[in-house]
PLY file of the C-alpha trace (Angstrom):
ply
format ascii 1.0
element vertex 365
property float x
property float y
property float z
element edge 364
property int vertex1
property int vertex2
end_header
37.07 -24.94 -20.37
34.68 -26.95 -22.44
32.36 -28.04 -19.45
32.39 -24.39 -18.07
30.64 -22.99 -21.92
27.18 -25.38 -21.61
26.98 -24.23 -17.38
27.52 -20.78 -18.36
25.34 -21.06 -21.64
22.42 -22.63 -19.46
22.42 -20.16 -16.83
21.67 -17.31 -19.15
19.10 -19.06 -21.11
17.66 -19.53 -17.45
18.04 -16.26 -16.82
16.62 -14.66 -20.18
13.52 -17.23 -19.57
12.92 -15.89 -16.28
12.93 -12.49 -17.26
10.39 -13.61 -20.15
7.81 -15.29 -17.86
8.50 -12.11 -15.19
7.10 -10.03 -18.38
4.33 -12.47 -19.07
3.37 -12.72 -15.53
2.79 -9.19 -15.06
1.14 -9.01 -18.79
-1.55 -11.68 -17.17
-1.64 -9.27 -13.53
-2.24 -6.02 -15.41
-5.21 -7.80 -17.70
-6.74 -10.07 -15.02
-6.42 -7.32 -12.22
-10.37 -7.13 -11.69
-9.95 -11.39 -10.54
-6.41 -11.49 -9.18
-6.07 -8.51 -7.04
-9.37 -8.95 -5.21
-8.03 -12.60 -4.74
-4.31 -11.30 -3.12
-6.06 -9.07 -1.02
-8.17 -12.04 0.53
-5.14 -13.98 1.06
-3.22 -11.09 2.59
-6.23 -11.02 4.78
-6.62 -14.70 5.40
-2.77 -14.41 6.31
-3.94 -11.61 9.09
-7.08 -13.14 10.23
-5.89 -16.74 10.11
-4.10 -16.43 13.86
-7.05 -15.35 15.20
-9.25 -17.82 13.97
-6.33 -20.36 15.71
-6.59 -18.26 18.64
-10.32 -18.83 18.60
-9.96 -22.75 17.67
-7.88 -22.90 21.46
-11.02 -21.57 22.90
-13.40 -24.05 21.44
-15.62 -21.52 19.10
-16.72 -23.53 15.80
-14.48 -22.91 12.84
-17.83 -21.65 11.34
-18.59 -18.58 14.19
-15.19 -17.22 14.29
-15.13 -16.95 10.03
-18.48 -15.87 10.51
-17.21 -13.00 13.23
-13.94 -12.72 11.07
-15.95 -11.51 8.12
-18.22 -8.97 10.52
-15.27 -7.53 11.72
-13.94 -6.96 7.86
-17.07 -5.72 6.69
-17.95 -3.23 9.98
-14.09 -1.69 8.78
-14.90 -0.92 5.70
-18.44 0.34 6.38
-16.68 2.79 8.85
-13.97 3.08 6.29
-16.59 4.73 4.20
-18.36 6.35 6.29
-15.57 8.96 7.39
-14.39 9.35 3.80
-18.24 9.89 2.89
-18.00 12.19 6.11
-14.66 14.01 5.05
-15.97 14.83 1.53
-19.17 16.17 2.87
-17.44 18.48 5.11
-14.78 19.93 2.47
-18.49 20.46 0.00
-20.06 22.22 2.93
-16.98 24.79 3.71
-15.81 25.12 0.13
-17.70 28.98 0.32
-15.60 30.30 2.61
-12.36 28.99 0.56
-13.20 30.16 -2.83
-12.65 33.77 -2.70
-8.99 32.90 -1.75
-8.81 30.50 -4.35
-10.15 33.16 -7.21
-7.35 35.22 -5.92
-4.66 32.54 -6.68
-6.46 31.78 -10.22
-6.60 35.40 -10.98
-2.69 35.55 -10.34
-1.86 32.53 -12.06
-4.19 33.69 -15.13
-2.54 37.00 -15.28
0.86 34.95 -15.23
-0.10 32.56 -18.22
-2.80 35.19 -20.07
-5.38 32.29 -19.35
-9.01 33.37 -20.19
-10.50 35.38 -16.83
-13.61 37.25 -16.37
-12.91 38.87 -12.95
-17.17 38.92 -13.18
-17.32 35.34 -12.99
-16.85 32.80 -10.17
-13.75 30.58 -10.08
-15.73 27.56 -11.37
-17.37 29.25 -14.17
-13.71 30.89 -15.42
-12.72 27.25 -15.29
-15.96 25.40 -17.28
-15.14 28.53 -20.27
-12.11 26.64 -20.53
-12.38 22.99 -22.78
-9.83 21.88 -21.32
-10.83 22.02 -17.39
-14.47 20.65 -18.94
-13.04 17.56 -20.48
-10.98 16.90 -17.29
-13.99 17.48 -15.19
-16.39 14.97 -17.02
-13.78 12.83 -17.48
-12.38 12.45 -13.99
-16.72 12.57 -13.24
-16.79 9.49 -14.92
-13.32 7.71 -14.33
-14.31 8.07 -10.41
-17.49 6.77 -10.64
-16.75 4.09 -12.74
-13.48 3.33 -9.70
-15.95 3.99 -7.22
-18.64 0.61 -8.70
-15.16 -0.98 -9.54
-13.75 -0.70 -5.49
-17.24 -2.26 -4.39
-17.33 -5.08 -6.37
-13.81 -5.82 -5.63
-14.43 -5.32 -2.12
-17.16 -8.14 -1.95
-15.04 -10.08 -3.89
-12.53 -10.05 -1.55
-14.51 -10.68 1.22
-15.96 -13.68 -0.34
-12.33 -15.13 -1.33
-11.53 -14.89 2.52
-14.38 -17.04 3.56
-13.48 -19.78 1.43
-9.88 -19.02 2.03
-10.39 -19.27 5.56
-12.79 -22.57 5.01
-9.96 -24.30 3.31
-7.15 -23.16 5.50
-7.94 -25.69 7.96
-7.32 -28.66 5.44
-4.46 -27.15 3.12
-1.69 -28.54 5.14
-3.02 -31.94 4.66
-3.29 -31.69 0.96
0.35 -30.10 0.68
1.41 -33.26 2.86
-0.43 -35.78 0.48
0.89 -33.33 -2.45
4.60 -32.77 -2.07
5.26 -34.91 0.43
9.10 -35.40 -0.54
9.22 -31.78 0.10
7.15 -30.71 2.37
9.59 -29.66 4.97
10.50 -27.01 2.59
7.13 -25.76 1.85
6.18 -26.12 4.92
9.12 -23.72 6.36
8.44 -21.11 3.41
4.53 -21.33 3.88
5.40 -20.10 7.45
7.90 -17.65 6.58
5.33 -15.76 4.17
2.57 -15.87 6.72
4.74 -14.55 9.39
6.83 -11.93 7.52
3.66 -10.47 5.59
1.53 -10.36 8.50
3.69 -9.03 11.03
4.19 -6.32 7.95
0.62 -5.89 7.25
0.28 -5.69 11.23
2.84 -2.60 12.26
2.38 -0.94 8.83
-1.43 -0.83 10.21
-0.53 0.41 13.68
1.94 3.06 13.00
-0.08 4.29 10.12
-3.10 4.35 12.47
-0.36 6.28 14.73
-0.03 8.59 11.77
-3.20 9.39 11.52
-4.26 10.15 14.82
-0.89 12.08 15.87
-2.06 14.98 12.09
-5.90 14.70 13.27
-5.48 15.84 16.57
-2.59 18.12 16.55
-3.68 19.78 13.16
-7.01 20.45 15.43
-5.15 22.15 18.08
-3.28 24.21 15.11
-6.67 25.54 14.09
-6.13 23.75 10.85
-9.81 23.02 8.72
-10.19 19.28 8.00
-8.24 17.95 10.32
-9.48 14.04 10.72
-9.44 14.78 6.25
-6.13 14.95 6.71
-5.55 12.06 9.46
-7.53 9.73 7.29
-5.29 10.67 4.23
-2.03 10.31 5.75
-3.00 6.75 7.47
-4.00 5.49 3.35
-1.23 6.89 2.05
1.62 6.18 4.67
0.72 2.42 3.50
2.96 3.64 0.50
6.23 3.69 1.83
7.81 7.20 1.34
6.42 8.69 -1.80
3.00 8.16 0.59
3.82 10.13 3.27
5.88 13.02 0.95
2.56 13.17 -1.42
0.33 13.87 2.01
2.55 16.01 3.72
2.45 18.11 0.21
-1.37 18.16 0.43
-1.69 19.01 3.54
1.34 22.02 3.84
0.07 23.92 0.53
-3.64 23.46 2.00
-2.13 25.12 5.33
-0.46 28.16 3.35
-4.11 29.21 1.42
-5.94 28.91 4.85
-3.49 31.25 6.90
-1.97 33.04 4.18
-0.64 35.69 4.57
0.20 34.66 8.70
3.16 32.10 8.51
2.91 31.26 12.10
0.50 28.41 11.68
1.87 27.36 8.32
5.29 26.79 9.62
3.71 24.59 12.84
1.46 22.76 10.15
5.16 21.64 8.16
7.12 21.16 11.10
4.12 18.61 12.49
4.22 16.85 8.97
8.20 17.11 8.95
8.91 15.68 12.59
5.69 13.00 12.54
8.01 11.25 9.14
10.67 11.41 10.70
10.04 9.92 13.83
7.29 7.11 12.87
8.30 6.68 9.29
12.34 7.21 9.36
12.95 5.63 13.05
10.04 4.04 14.54
9.11 2.47 10.74
12.02 0.77 9.04
13.07 -0.79 13.12
9.81 -2.30 13.61
9.04 -3.29 9.84
12.73 -3.11 8.04
14.45 -5.45 10.27
11.07 -7.62 9.24
10.81 -7.58 5.92
14.62 -7.53 5.14
14.08 -5.89 1.51
16.59 -2.48 0.33
15.19 0.62 0.00
15.92 0.77 -3.60
14.22 -2.59 -4.50
11.37 -0.79 -2.46
11.32 1.63 -5.04
11.54 -0.11 -7.87
8.80 -2.55 -6.36
6.54 0.45 -5.85
6.99 1.62 -9.24
6.20 -1.76 -11.14
3.20 -3.04 -8.87
1.91 0.64 -8.80
2.21 0.13 -13.25
0.65 -2.81 -12.61
-2.71 -2.24 -9.90
-2.27 1.54 -9.59
-2.78 2.75 -6.24
-3.77 -1.17 -4.76
-0.11 -1.87 -6.54
1.79 0.42 -4.46
-0.14 -0.03 -1.00
0.64 -4.07 -1.36
4.19 -3.72 -3.03
6.02 -4.34 -0.05
4.03 -7.44 1.24
4.36 -9.36 -3.03
7.78 -8.27 -2.86
8.45 -10.02 0.33
6.62 -13.16 -0.85
8.67 -13.04 -3.97
11.84 -13.03 -2.26
10.72 -15.90 0.30
9.80 -17.77 -2.28
13.44 -17.34 -4.12
14.95 -18.13 -1.51
13.51 -21.58 -0.58
14.43 -22.31 -4.43
17.87 -22.91 -4.98
18.83 -21.81 -8.40
16.85 -18.47 -7.51
18.27 -17.77 -4.38
20.33 -14.66 -6.34
17.44 -12.95 -6.79
16.67 -12.98 -3.30
19.91 -11.50 -2.23
19.48 -9.46 -4.99
15.94 -8.18 -3.55
17.44 -8.21 0.14
18.73 -5.49 2.73
22.76 -4.80 3.05
21.63 -6.00 7.11
20.10 -8.75 5.52
22.99 -9.90 3.35
25.33 -9.76 6.22
24.05 -11.82 8.12
23.72 -14.27 5.67
27.27 -13.96 4.90
28.52 -14.40 8.28
26.21 -17.58 8.49
28.26 -18.56 5.26
31.71 -17.91 6.67
30.25 -20.19 10.23
29.45 -22.58 8.15
32.95 -22.77 6.42
35.11 -22.29 9.47
33.17 -25.53 11.14
0 1
1 2
2 3
3 4
4 5
5 6
6 7
7 8
8 9
9 10
10 11
11 12
12 13
13 14
14 15
15 16
16 17
17 18
18 19
19 20
20 21
21 22
22 23
23 24
24 25
25 26
26 27
27 28
28 29
29 30
30 31
31 32
32 33
33 34
34 35
35 36
36 37
37 38
38 39
39 40
40 41
41 42
42 43
43 44
44 45
45 46
46 47
47 48
48 49
49 50
50 51
51 52
52 53
53 54
54 55
55 56
56 57
57 58
58 59
59 60
60 61
61 62
62 63
63 64
64 65
65 66
66 67
67 68
68 69
69 70
70 71
71 72
72 73
73 74
74 75
75 76
76 77
77 78
78 79
79 80
80 81
81 82
82 83
83 84
84 85
85 86
86 87
87 88
88 89
89 90
90 91
91 92
92 93
93 94
94 95
95 96
96 97
97 98
98 99
99 100
100 101
101 102
102 103
103 104
104 105
105 106
106 107
107 108
108 109
109 110
110 111
111 112
112 113
113 114
114 115
115 116
116 117
117 118
118 119
119 120
120 121
121 122
122 123
123 124
124 125
125 126
126 127
127 128
128 129
129 130
130 131
131 132
132 133
133 134
134 135
135 136
136 137
137 138
138 139
139 140
140 141
141 142
142 143
143 144
144 145
145 146
146 147
147 148
148 149
149 150
150 151
151 152
152 153
153 154
154 155
155 156
156 157
157 158
158 159
159 160
160 161
161 162
162 163
163 164
164 165
165 166
166 167
167 168
168 169
169 170
170 171
171 172
172 173
173 174
174 175
175 176
176 177
177 178
178 179
179 180
180 181
181 182
182 183
183 184
184 185
185 186
186 187
187 188
188 189
189 190
190 191
191 192
192 193
193 194
194 195
195 196
196 197
197 198
198 199
199 200
200 201
201 202
202 203
203 204
204 205
205 206
206 207
207 208
208 209
209 210
210 211
211 212
212 213
213 214
214 215
215 216
216 217
217 218
218 219
219 220
220 221
221 222
222 223
223 224
224 225
225 226
226 227
227 228
228 229
229 230
230 231
231 232
232 233
233 234
234 235
235 236
236 237
237 238
238 239
239 240
240 241
241 242
242 243
243 244
244 245
245 246
246 247
247 248
248 249
249 250
250 251
251 252
252 253
253 254
254 255
255 256
256 257
257 258
258 259
259 260
260 261
261 262
262 263
263 264
264 265
265 266
266 267
267 268
268 269
269 270
270 271
271 272
272 273
273 274
274 275
275 276
276 277
277 278
278 279
279 280
280 281
281 282
282 283
283 284
284 285
285 286
286 287
287 288
288 289
289 290
290 291
291 292
292 293
293 294
294 295
295 296
296 297
297 298
298 299
299 300
300 301
301 302
302 303
303 304
304 305
305 306
306 307
307 308
308 309
309 310
310 311
311 312
312 313
313 314
314 315
315 316
316 317
317 318
318 319
319 320
320 321
321 322
322 323
323 324
324 325
325 326
326 327
327 328
328 329
329 330
330 331
331 332
332 333
333 334
334 335
335 336
336 337
337 338
338 339
339 340
340 341
341 342
342 343
343 344
344 345
345 346
346 347
347 348
348 349
349 350
350 351
351 352
352 353
353 354
354 355
355 356
356 357
357 358
358 359
359 360
360 361
361 362
362 363
363 364
């Protein structure tokens, strides 16, 4: 009895320390997001691109040339993505006048329902601008948008610089680990390989599935006649990186716009909704869990919790990075015996059952 009390007491103290350290770590990550977030993005990009570097090494291409090629590809991809967003925004602005009448009808209906100030002789925006709350919201949103745009540019450039130095360092990092952690090198090496493998597989699979999702949306909506089909494809591609919530949000926005465009004809609206539901059902609920879920081994509940936590810490970027960050934490906990229970709690049902069978097999032998 006397021996068990100190053991339980030490576990309770350790659990309390883990909880306190987690809160401190989350606070530091949130406060120092301007530096830490670009570095984390750079690390994940390094995980994805380093196998390409190794392949180019086998082709006897100098490492510096390989890194330069990777950087050019990353910058070109960011430039292409920015150009698509700019073109999409320009399309919306150019074609907005033909939708203003429909929006005015909706606003008149809402104004009559909630007794809002409404002068039918004025345009929609003139009516909205007369309301102080709307005016303040537009001003704050414009300021926030411009501020976030410059923050995004600086973070993107900082991430690219981090990628260059991480790729330069990657070739010697194994030797550093060998000297620094000689006795524990096998465990650290296994942990590093697991992180690189699982995160790379997740990001690569998520990119392919999100791209397929966006292309299907763009082509299908173009055939239906929905305006801004490319915009909706890009939106779906971006938001599909956020598990579950991203697809729900993009589907709701697209369906609402289809209702505005095609009303009062219900047929095209129903077709758009069917496309959204069918695509998300097949790719999101069948292919996505099969390709990604088996690799990351995280329970759906923990995915939702991680979305809330990382979204609070880093906003939209945190929701995109939620699963990779949780995978990294899970793998680290797996390889530290005292923290292994945390890994089990985070794991999916399939992973836990697999672990249970391994334990039973070892006990049988």
